[in-house]
N, C-alpha and C positions, 0 to 999 in steps of 0.2 A: 800595674799594681804599684803603689807608692813604696819607696824604700824605707824600711823600717828605720826609727830614730835611734840614736846612739844614747847610751846612757847619760853621757854629759848633757846632751841637748834636753833630755826630759828632766833631768835635775835642775837644769838652768831655767827651764821653764816654770817648774814647780816653784822654785824659789821666789822669781819674779811674779808669779800670779797668786801667790798666797799671802802677799802683803795686804795691810788693811783696805787700802784704797783699790786694789785690784781684784780681791776674791769676789766680788760680785760679778765679775766676768769670766770667772773660771769655768763654768759649765759650757761657756759658748767656745772655747778654744778647740781646734782641730785636733789635739791630742786627745781629748776626752771623747770626741765625735766621731771621727772618720777613721776609727783604728780597730772596728770590732774584729776584724781578721788579722790585723796586723801584729808583728811580733816586735820584742824588745831585742837588742844585741848588747854585748859588753864592750866598754872602753878599748880593751884590747884586741878586739876582733875586727875583721874588714867589714865596712860597710854593708856588702851585700852578704854576708855570712850569717843567714836566719836560723835562729834557734825557735823553732815553733813552739816549744813547750812552755815559753814564758811570753804571754800576752801584754801588751803594753798597758791596757786598762786595769790588768791585775798588778801590774808594777805601780802604777799610779795610785791605785786603791791602797795598797800596801804602805806606800810613802806618806798618804793622806793620814792613815790611822795611826803609824808611827810618829807622826809629827803633831798630833792631838787636834785633829780636823774639828772635833765637837768644839773643843774651846775657841778656836779660831772663829767658828761662826757665832759662837754664843757671845762673845765679847765685841765683836766688829760692828761699829755703828755707821759704815760708810756703803751700806747697800743701796742707798738711795739719797738723793740730794736732800728732798724734802718729802715726808709722807703725806700720802693723799688726805685732804680734809672734807672734800665734797663728796658725792654721792657716787659708790661703785656701780650702781645700778643703772642701766641703760635702757631707754624706752624701747628702743629696737630689737632688743632681746626678748620681748614679751609677746610677739605675735609673728605669724609666718604668712606669706602669701600662698594661694593654692598650689601654684606653680613649684615654689620650694617644697611645700609639704608632700606633694608627690615625689619630687627628687630624693627626699630623705628616706623614703620607702625602698629605695634600691639596697642590694646588699653591699656591693662594694663602694666605699665612700671615702674621700680625704680624711684625714684626721679632724680638719675643722667642721666638715659637713657630717661627720660621724659624731662630734660632740653635740651638735645640733639636734641630730636624730635622737640621742640619748635624752635630750630635754624635753623635746616636743613629741617624739613617737613613743619612746620607751617610759619616759617620765620618772619611773622608780626602779632602783637597783638594789635588790636584797638589803645587805647590812649597811649598804651607804645612804639608804633611804631616798628621799624626792631629790631630783636633780633640779636646782634652782636656778642656775646660770651656767652660761658658757663664755668661753674667751673673755673672761672678766679682767679688765686692764688693771695692772698694779699701780699705775700712775697716770696722769693726764697726757704726758708727752713721752716720747720714745727716746729722747736725745740722752737721757741718763742711764740707759741700759735696761729700764724696767720692761719686764714681759707681760704676758698674759696668762691668766690662769684658765686650762683648758675647761674645767668643771668644778662647779660648787654643788655640794650636796648635804642635805641636812636629814640626819636620824632624829625624828621627833622623840621617839622612846628612850633613846640614849642621851639626848640633848646635844650631839656631835655635829659640828660643821666641819666638813671635810674639803680640804682645798686640793683639787687632783691634776696631776699630770697624766694626761691620757696618751698611750702608744698604741697605733694600730698595728694589726697582725704582722704586716711586712716591713714594720720599721727597721732602718738599717743603723739605728744609732747605738749607743751602748747603755747599759743599766747604769754605769759610772755617771754619765752624762745626766740621766733621767733624775738619779738621786740628787745630785747636786743641783739641778734645775729646780726642783720644788723646794728644796731648801732654801735656796736664794730667793724664791718669790715669796715664801713665807716671811722672810726678813724684810721685804720690801712693802708688805702690806701693812696698813694702819688696821689692826684687827678690831679695835673698839669701834671705828668708823664701818667696818665692814659689816660687823654685826648688826649695827643699827639701820644699815641700808636693807636688810633683808629680814626684817621684823614680821613683815605681812607673811613670810613663808614660815613663821615659827621661831626663827633664830632669836635669842635674846642674850642679854649681857654675861648671862652665866654658862653660855654655851662653851664647850670645850672645843677648840680648833685643831685639827690634826692634818697631818701632811700625808698625801697618798700617791704611790705610782700606780697606776692601773694598766695592766699589760694583758694581752690574750693568753690563755693557757696553751703551752706547749709552742709558743712562738719562739724565734731567735733570743729575744730579750729574756723570756722565761728561763731558757736553756741556760743562757749566761748566769742567771742569778743562782740556778740549782746546781752548778758546777762544783764537784766535791771540793776542790781546792781553793775555791774562790772566797775572798773575805768581803764580797758586796753585802752580804747579809749583815756582818759585823758593822760596815760602814751604814747602812739603814738604820741599823740599832743604834748606833753612835748619834745619828743625826735625828733620830725619832722619826723616821719615815716608814710608814706601813705599806708593805707590796700587796696589793691585791691582784687576782687574776679574774679575766673575764671571759666566759665561756658561752659560745651561741648553742644554746640548748637543741634546737631543733633543725638548725641549719638553713633556716629562713630569715635569720636577721632580725627575728621580732621577739625572742624571748632570750634573755641573758641571766646566767647565774655568776654570782661575785664570790670568791673565796679569798680568805688571808693566805698568802703562801708561808708555810711552817719551814 
């Protein structure tokens, strides 16, 4: 088990990584990611004196909200060196080999393969609508820190295009990371270009684009989000991120329900 960080270490990290030019990398830092069970200790306590009632992701969430993370994201123009102008649509994402199709019918899959299963096998997810793409790259290169959107979904009735961060049932990351991650991707995307690329799927220039974190119901991430004292819900609301749950209805991995977490 890694030792918990001190308050000084966390505060130094936060101040250094919420500057305009570093905010786009915030979600990838180990302070946000590999600390789901770690705890926080005060300055005047010995390093190994663990206080289990205070978790690091809770402390970081509180600090971000108290320091107006919404405004930091809204006004920051350094999330990507140059927004993409060519197509987001990849030809390789439109078809499957028979071998891959058979593979995707398995119950337990990695997140990358599960995203493909939702697009090609499940195809439609309740309130999210049709799954129209997976692993959509935010930019042509990776050197600028741009990532990939796990899923794109389009609800024709509501004219809503959802950019989705998908977390598998056994994912060991934090909800803090997931919320920051999809908020970062949203800032990296050229939304006008993205809409034009998927007009064949019904998306249009008037489509509303929403940020979504999709997690499994009753997973560790779900439990984190539902904790009584957690401010993760407040963070999601501040950054305008919808938290939705995915539930395997029949246990066979072929029918899923999607609900918004209240």
